[in-house]
Structure formats: structure tokens, C-alpha cells
Backbone as numpy.savetxt, mean C-alpha at the origin, in Angstrom:
# Nx Ny Nz CAx CAy CAz Cx Cy Cz
-20.05 4.66 13.34 -18.94 4.26 12.61 -18.42 3.07 13.17
-17.71 2.34 12.27 -17.18 1.09 12.60 -15.92 1.33 13.51
-15.77 0.45 14.44 -14.55 0.46 15.09 -13.38 -0.14 14.47
-12.20 0.04 14.82 -10.99 -0.42 14.18 -10.92 -2.03 14.30
-11.45 -2.48 15.52 -11.69 -4.02 15.78 -12.54 -4.56 14.78
-13.52 -3.93 14.53 -14.52 -4.42 13.46 -14.02 -4.37 11.87
-13.25 -3.44 11.77 -12.89 -3.27 10.25 -11.68 -4.08 9.93
-10.70 -4.26 10.95 -9.36 -4.79 10.65 -9.65 -6.14 9.93
-10.53 -7.04 10.21 -10.54 -8.42 9.44 -10.81 -8.10 7.96
-11.77 -7.25 7.67 -11.94 -6.98 6.13 -10.74 -6.48 5.48
-10.08 -5.51 6.10 -9.05 -5.03 5.42 -7.94 -5.88 5.20
-7.64 -6.79 6.32 -6.60 -7.83 6.12 -6.99 -8.80 4.90
-8.14 -9.23 4.85 -8.63 -10.07 3.75 -8.33 -9.34 2.56
-8.81 -8.09 2.35 -8.60 -7.48 0.91 -7.19 -7.28 0.53
-6.21 -6.99 1.73 -4.89 -6.75 1.35 -4.41 -8.17 0.93
-4.62 -9.25 1.57 -4.04 -10.55 1.25 -4.68 -11.00 -0.21
-5.80 -10.76 -0.42 -6.47 -11.04 -1.78 -5.77 -10.27 -2.96
-5.52 -8.98 -2.72 -4.59 -8.00 -3.74 -3.37 -8.69 -3.86
-2.67 -8.99 -2.89 -1.38 -9.56 -2.97 -1.31 -10.92 -3.69
-2.32 -11.73 -3.22 -2.40 -13.21 -3.87 -2.48 -13.09 -5.29
-3.52 -12.28 -5.96 -3.74 -12.19 -7.14 -2.49 -11.54 -8.05
-1.85 -10.69 -7.27 -0.60 -10.08 -7.88 0.65 -11.04 -8.09
0.56 -12.07 -6.99 1.55 -12.98 -7.12 1.20 -14.18 -8.25
-0.08 -14.43 -8.31 -0.45 -15.30 -9.55 -0.07 -14.70 -10.89
-0.59 -13.24 -10.90 -0.20 -12.53 -12.31 1.43 -12.60 -12.44
2.17 -12.34 -11.50 3.64 -12.43 -11.57 4.14 -13.79 -11.99
3.55 -14.80 -11.44 3.95 -16.25 -11.69 3.67 -16.45 -13.28
2.46 -15.94 -13.86 2.25 -16.14 -15.20 3.24 -15.35 -16.08
4.04 -14.61 -15.55 4.96 -13.80 -16.36 5.99 -14.56 -16.89
6.31 -15.79 -16.31 7.19 -16.64 -17.03 8.29 -16.98 -15.70
9.05 -17.83 -15.95 10.02 -18.24 -15.10 11.22 -17.44 -15.01
11.53 -16.69 -16.03 12.70 -15.77 -15.91 12.22 -14.49 -15.43
11.01 -14.13 -15.22 10.68 -12.89 -14.63 11.40 -11.85 -14.92
11.77 -11.48 -15.97 12.47 -10.39 -16.68 11.55 -9.06 -16.90
11.21 -8.50 -15.56 10.21 -7.43 -15.79 10.95 -6.14 -16.16
10.15 -5.34 -16.90 10.96 -4.09 -17.40 10.78 -3.21 -16.07
11.53 -1.82 -16.03 11.24 -1.25 -14.99 10.08 -0.65 -14.60
9.18 -0.32 -15.56 7.92 0.10 -15.22 7.07 -1.13 -14.60
7.18 -2.18 -15.22 6.44 -3.40 -14.61 6.75 -3.68 -13.24
8.16 -3.52 -13.08 8.66 -3.90 -11.64 8.09 -2.93 -10.57
8.17 -1.63 -11.08 7.64 -0.61 -10.10 6.15 -0.77 -9.83
5.47 -1.17 -10.84 3.81 -1.42 -10.68 3.79 -2.67 -9.82
4.46 -3.72 -9.98 4.46 -4.92 -9.21 4.85 -4.45 -7.61
5.87 -3.86 -7.54 6.26 -3.49 -6.16 5.30 -2.52 -5.55
4.59 -1.70 -6.33 3.56 -0.60 -5.73 2.49 -1.46 -5.36
1.81 -2.47 -6.09 0.77 -3.41 -5.66 1.18 -4.21 -4.31
2.27 -4.68 -4.28 2.66 -5.51 -3.23 2.91 -4.43 -1.86
3.50 -3.45 -2.34 3.81 -2.45 -1.27 2.53 -1.86 -0.45
1.57 -1.51 -1.30 0.36 -1.07 -0.77 -0.35 -1.94 0.03
-0.42 -3.21 -0.51 -0.92 -4.42 0.14 -0.15 -4.76 1.45
1.02 -4.63 1.49 1.79 -4.79 2.70 1.61 -3.82 3.66
1.36 -2.43 3.13 1.19 -1.45 4.08 -0.09 -1.80 4.92
-1.04 -2.18 4.33 -2.31 -2.44 4.92 -2.30 -3.55 5.82
-1.78 -4.70 5.23 -1.63 -5.95 5.94 -0.69 -5.92 7.26
0.46 -5.10 7.14 1.03 -4.89 8.32 0.49 -4.20 9.45
-0.27 -3.18 9.05 -1.08 -2.52 10.11 -2.09 -3.45 10.77
-2.85 -4.32 9.95 -3.82 -5.08 10.55 -3.04 -6.24 11.48
-1.88 -6.78 11.05 -1.14 -7.74 11.86 -0.68 -6.94 13.05
-0.31 -5.68 13.02 0.20 -4.98 14.17 -0.98 -4.84 15.20
-2.16 -4.63 14.64 -3.37 -4.45 15.39 -3.51 -5.88 16.27
-3.77 -6.86 15.53 -3.76 -8.05 16.28 -2.79 -8.39 17.22
-1.33 -8.04 16.93 -0.46 -8.21 17.90 -0.52 -7.35 19.14
-0.98 -6.20 18.97 -1.06 -5.23 20.05 -2.27 -5.66 20.96
-3.46 -5.97 20.43 -4.56 -6.47 21.23 -4.08 -7.83 22.06
-3.31 -8.55 21.30 -2.87 -9.82 22.02 -1.93 -9.43 23.21
-1.35 -8.44 23.19 -0.51 -7.90 24.29 -1.27 -7.20 25.28
-2.49 -7.04 25.14 -3.38 -6.35 25.95 -3.29 -4.76 25.82
-2.82 -4.31 24.83 -2.97 -2.75 24.71 -4.43 -2.27 24.55
-4.52 -1.04 24.97 -5.90 -0.41 24.64 -6.10 -0.28 23.19
-7.24 -0.09 22.90 -7.61 0.33 21.39 -6.99 1.45 20.95
-6.71 2.58 21.78 -6.14 3.78 21.38 -4.66 3.61 21.14
-4.00 2.84 22.02 -2.58 2.57 21.76 -2.46 1.54 20.77
-3.27 0.76 20.49 -3.23 -0.19 19.28 -3.37 0.56 18.04
-4.14 1.58 18.03 -4.42 2.55 16.78 -3.11 3.07 16.52
-2.42 3.80 17.54 -1.06 4.37 17.33 -0.09 3.53 16.66
0.03 2.25 17.17 0.97 1.28 16.58 0.63 0.90 15.21
-0.63 0.75 14.93 -1.20 0.31 13.67 -0.71 1.50 12.57
-0.94 2.69 12.90 -0.65 3.80 12.06 0.90 4.02 11.93
1.79 3.80 12.87 3.08 3.75 12.75 3.72 2.77 11.95
3.16 1.48 12.00 3.62 0.44 11.30 3.28 0.51 9.94
2.07 1.11 9.65 1.64 1.17 8.25 2.52 2.39 7.54
2.77 3.50 8.38 3.64 4.65 7.99 4.98 4.15 7.57
5.53 3.11 8.17 6.87 2.73 7.95 6.91 2.20 6.61
6.07 1.21 6.31 5.96 0.60 4.99 5.80 1.62 3.90
4.79 2.55 4.24 4.60 3.56 3.28 5.67 4.45 2.98
6.47 4.77 4.11 7.80 5.60 3.87 8.73 4.86 2.77
8.68 3.49 2.91 9.67 2.68 2.19 9.18 2.90 0.74
7.93 2.96 0.59 7.36 3.18 -0.90 7.75 4.55 -1.47
7.44 5.43 -0.62 7.85 6.84 -0.80 9.37 7.03 -1.05
10.11 6.32 -0.43 11.67 6.63 -0.45 12.31 5.94 -1.49
11.70 4.53 -1.84 12.58 3.71 -2.78 11.80 3.44 -4.10
10.62 3.00 -3.93 9.73 2.55 -5.16 9.42 3.73 -5.91
8.82 4.79 -5.37 8.30 5.95 -6.31 9.72 6.70 -6.95
10.72 6.87 -6.19 11.81 7.69 -6.89 12.42 6.75 -8.04
12.34 5.42 -7.89 12.78 4.42 -9.00 11.79 4.79 -10.27
10.42 4.93 -9.87 9.46 4.93 -10.95 9.65 6.27 -11.69
10.06 7.36 -10.97 10.29 8.57 -11.69 11.44 8.51 -12.60
12.52 7.87 -12.03 13.79 7.75 -12.84 13.57 6.88 -14.12
12.94 5.70 -13.90 12.49 4.99 -15.17 11.41 5.49 -16.14
10.84 6.60 -15.62 9.84 7.20 -16.56 10.50 7.49 -18.04
11.71 7.89 -18.06 12.39 8.33 -19.35 12.88 7.01 -20.04
12.76 5.78 -19.58 13.00 4.76 -20.62 12.27 4.57 -21.80
12.98 4.22 -22.94 12.15 4.35 -24.26 10.89 3.37 -24.31
10.85 2.36 -23.42 9.59 1.54 -23.70 8.66 1.91 -22.47
8.93 2.81 -21.73 8.02 3.13 -20.44 6.63 3.59 -20.91
5.47 3.13 -20.30 4.35 3.69 -20.51 3.72 4.53 -19.42
4.63 4.82 -18.51 4.18 5.55 -17.18 4.45 7.17 -17.56
3.39 7.84 -17.41 3.22 9.13 -17.70 3.49 10.03 -16.55
3.81 11.21 -16.60 4.13 12.10 -15.50 2.79 12.33 -14.59
1.71 12.38 -15.36 0.46 12.48 -14.67 0.08 11.40 -13.72
0.22 10.16 -14.11 -0.05 9.02 -13.37 1.04 8.97 -12.20
2.44 9.25 -12.51 3.35 9.36 -11.36 3.12 10.23 -10.30
2.76 11.43 -10.80 2.24 12.56 -9.87 1.18 12.17 -9.06
0.10 11.62 -9.62 -0.99 11.01 -8.87 -0.68 10.03 -7.67
0.17 9.06 -8.17 0.52 7.93 -7.17 1.47 8.62 -5.92
2.30 9.53 -6.36 3.12 10.06 -5.48 2.28 10.98 -4.54
1.25 11.73 -4.95 0.40 12.45 -4.12 -0.30 11.60 -3.21
-0.94 10.48 -3.96 -1.86 9.60 -2.92 -1.09 8.97 -1.92
0.25 8.44 -2.19 0.95 7.92 -1.21 1.45 8.85 -0.13
1.80 9.99 -0.50 2.15 11.24 0.57 0.91 11.50 1.49
-0.23 11.39 0.91 -1.38 11.78 1.75 -1.75 10.56 2.52
-1.43 9.27 2.20 -1.71 8.26 3.23 -0.68 8.25 4.22
0.61 8.69 3.86 1.75 8.76 4.99 1.20 9.98 5.92
0.79 11.05 5.43 0.28 12.02 6.36 -0.92 11.58 7.15
-1.85 10.72 6.62 -3.01 10.29 7.29 -2.37 9.37 8.43
-1.48 8.50 8.15 -1.01 7.76 9.26 -0.35 8.44 10.39
0.40 9.52 10.09 1.09 10.37 10.95 -0.06 10.92 11.91
-1.06 11.44 11.23 -2.12 12.18 12.11 -2.89 11.10 13.05
-3.04 9.91 12.40 -3.78 8.85 13.15 -2.99 8.17 14.32
-1.68 8.53 14.27 -0.89 8.12 15.37 -0.88 9.00 16.59
-1.51 10.29 16.45 -1.64 10.94 17.58 -2.75 10.66 18.30
-2.84 11.07 19.69 -3.80 10.78 20.54 -5.12 11.46 20.25
-5.36 12.50 19.58 -6.62 13.18 19.32 -7.43 12.91 17.95
-6.84 11.80 17.27 -7.60 11.57 16.16 -7.99 10.09 16.10
-9.25 9.96 15.59 -9.97 8.60 15.94 -9.47 7.74 14.81
-10.01 6.39 14.71 -9.51 5.35 13.91 -10.12 5.54 12.48
-10.95 6.55 12.14 -11.41 6.67 10.75 -10.31 7.11 9.82
-9.22 7.68 10.18 -8.37 8.30 9.33 -7.52 6.91 8.92
-7.18 6.13 9.75 -6.72 4.88 9.37 -7.41 4.08 8.28
-8.70 3.93 8.51 -9.46 3.18 7.56 -9.58 3.91 6.26
-9.47 5.33 6.16 -9.49 6.10 5.02 -8.09 5.64 4.19
-6.99 5.77 5.10 -5.72 5.43 4.37 -5.59 4.06 3.87
-6.19 3.13 4.72 -6.17 1.70 4.19 -6.90 1.64 2.84
-8.11 2.30 2.84 -8.90 2.27 1.58 -8.34 2.72 0.46
-7.58 4.05 0.51 -7.04 4.70 -0.44 -5.78 3.81 -0.97
-5.07 3.15 -0.10 -3.97 2.40 -0.54 -4.43 1.12 -1.11
-5.38 0.50 -0.73 -5.87 -0.63 -1.43 -6.49 -0.43 -2.81
-7.01 0.83 -2.89 -7.63 1.17 -4.33 -6.51 1.61 -5.24
-5.49 2.19 -4.60 -4.27 2.53 -5.53 -3.65 1.20 -5.78
-3.43 0.10 -5.06 -3.10 -0.99 -5.27 -3.74 -1.64 -6.36
-5.08 -1.65 -6.31 -5.87 -2.26 -7.41 -5.72 -1.55 -8.67
-5.48 -0.26 -8.64 -5.28 0.50 -9.84 -4.16 0.15 -10.64
-3.03 0.04 -9.54 -1.60 -0.38 -10.22 -1.70 -1.82 -10.81
-2.54 -2.69 -10.15 -2.60 -4.08 -10.61 -3.28 -3.91 -12.02
-4.26 -3.29 -12.28 -4.93 -3.02 -13.68 -3.88 -2.47 -14.58
-3.17 -1.73 -14.24 -2.17 -1.13 -15.13 -1.01 -2.21 -15.50
-0.74 -2.88 -14.44 0.26 -3.98 -14.49 -0.14 -4.87 -15.66
-1.47 -5.35 -15.57 -2.14 -6.45 -16.49 -2.31 -5.87 -17.91
-2.70 -4.50 -17.92 -3.30 -4.09 -19.10 -2.40 -3.21 -20.01
-1.32 -2.78 -19.35 -0.30 -1.92 -20.27 0.81 -2.76 -20.64
1.35 -2.51 -21.76 2.36 -3.38 -22.34 3.66 -3.12 -21.40
3.93 -2.19 -20.68 5.01 -1.90 -19.81 4.65 -1.05 -18.77
């Protein structure tokens, strides 16, 4: 298995690339950036999942720079990524559920339920990864799931009318 030290650079690059492409797509939306609620939710979802992964990666580099052990760094990474994921669960996802009833919304209940479940699972994985008896593999799984979810939201942002 790959150690957290070996995997963090790859995940940081992937998170930055996903956020960067999203920024370019948002810039092409026009100067007024008048996003509909569903588009705004997808945009926040992509950037939020990237931010959860990137913030964990930056936390890892910070803790290693401070001389913390790999185990202590893993706990900090999990807690920092959990904090961003909780924001998504507490703010972005409820907004998405409320916006589902808008007349021009293309977000269905199945997609919203899937996103809610995946984000809740990632949060639970971060909670477990912060404990001393769980290895770094759970963080890498949560990172991977969040990046794949962000990629899926990015595709929906580009291919759906709203």
C-alpha cells in the first residue's frame, strides 16, 4: 500500500486541476455569472470537493513541516478535510434539496440522494481516519470518492441546461 506521504502530491495535483478547470468553465459563463440555483450548487459542489481534498493535502504538508509524526499528520488531515466536508453537508447540499423544486431545475431526487450519501460516507471515513487505530487508506478512499464526485458534478455542470 502507498503511504500517505507518497499519495498526497498526486491528490493535491488532481484537486487543483479539477478546481482549475471548473474556474475556467465558470469564467466562460459570462461576466454577469448569473448562475441558476442548480448550476450554483454544482459549481459549489465541484469546488467544495476539490477544497476538501486540497485542504487535507495542505494540512499534511503543514503538519510534516511542523515535525509531527505520520500518524498525527493523518489525524489532522482527516479532521481538516472533515471540516470542509461538513460545510458541504450543512450548507451546499441543503440548498440543493431546496432548489430541486425550482421550475427549471434538472436535479432529480436520485442524484441528490446519491450526492448526499457519498458526502456523508466521505465524512464518516474522515471521522474514522482521525482515530488512532485506522490506517491512511481510508483517507485515500475518501479523497478518491470526493474527487470522482467532483468530476461527476463538473460533467453535469457542463452538460445539463441547469
